[in-house]
C-alpha positions in Angstrom: 3.2 4.2 21.2 1.4 1.3 19.2 -1.3 -0.6 20.9 -0.5 -4.2 20.7 -3.6 -4.9 19.2 -2.9 -2.6 16.2 -0.4 -3.9 13.4 0.8 -2.5 10.1 2.2 -5.2 7.9 3.0 -5.6 4.3 1.0 -7.7 1.9 2.0 -9.8 -1.0 0.0 -9.6 -4.1 -2.4 -12.6 -3.5 -3.3 -11.1 0.0 -3.6 -7.7 -1.4 -6.1 -8.9 -4.1 -7.8 -10.8 -1.3 -8.1 -7.8 1.0 -9.3 -5.1 -1.6 -12.6 -7.0 -2.4 -13.7 -6.5 1.2 -14.1 -2.8 1.0 -17.2 -1.6 -0.7 -15.9 2.0 -1.2 -12.8 0.6 -3.6 -12.2 2.1 -6.9 -9.9 1.4 -9.9 -7.2 3.5 -7.9 -6.9 0.5 -5.5 -6.7 -2.4 -8.2 -3.1 -3.8 -8.1 -2.6 -3.8 -11.7 -3.4 0.0 -11.8 -1.2 0.7 -8.9 1.8 -1.3 -10.5 1.2 0.5 -13.8 1.3 3.9 -12.2 4.3 3.1 -10.0 6.2 1.9 -13.1 5.5 5.0 -15.2 6.6 7.1 -12.4 9.7 4.9 -12.0 8.6 4.2 -8.5 8.5 1.1 -6.3 5.0 0.0 -4.7 4.5 -1.6 -1.4 1.0 -2.9 -0.4 0.2 -2.6 3.2 -2.6 -3.2 5.6 -3.6 -2.0 9.0 -4.9 -4.7 11.4 -6.8 -4.5 14.5 -6.6 -7.8 16.8 -5.8 -9.7 13.6 -8.7 -8.1 11.2 -7.7 -5.9 8.6 -9.3 -2.5 9.0 -7.3 -0.6 6.0 -5.2 -1.1 3.4 -3.1 1.1 1.3 -0.6 1.1 -1.5 2.8 3.2 -0.9 4.7 4.4 -3.9 8.5 4.9 -3.2 10.4 7.0 -5.5 14.1 7.1 -4.9 16.0 10.6 -5.4 19.1 10.3 -7.5 20.9 13.0 -5.2 20.4 11.0 -2.1 22.2 7.6 -1.7 19.6 6.7 0.8 15.9 7.7 1.1 13.6 9.1 -1.3 9.7 10.1 -1.3 7.0 7.7 0.1 3.6 8.5 -1.6 0.1 7.4 -0.6 -2.7 8.4 -2.8 -5.4 6.8 -0.5 -7.1 3.3 0.0 -10.4 2.0 0.6 
């Protein structure tokens, strides 16, 4: 059951760029340009997300989504990590 103060939400590109700099443990793998380049190389879509606690971002992560050709719906979602 989800705590009413906890929310997972999608971020647009500008929100991601703003959010990623608040984490001191970030590295190049969390940079939007890098994530989008890798997703394109792997023929994936990418979604940028945040976990918020009472309106404050606590974590961010990028999800790569690869559709499977044999399935009309569905695929594989892959999170490599995040700051």
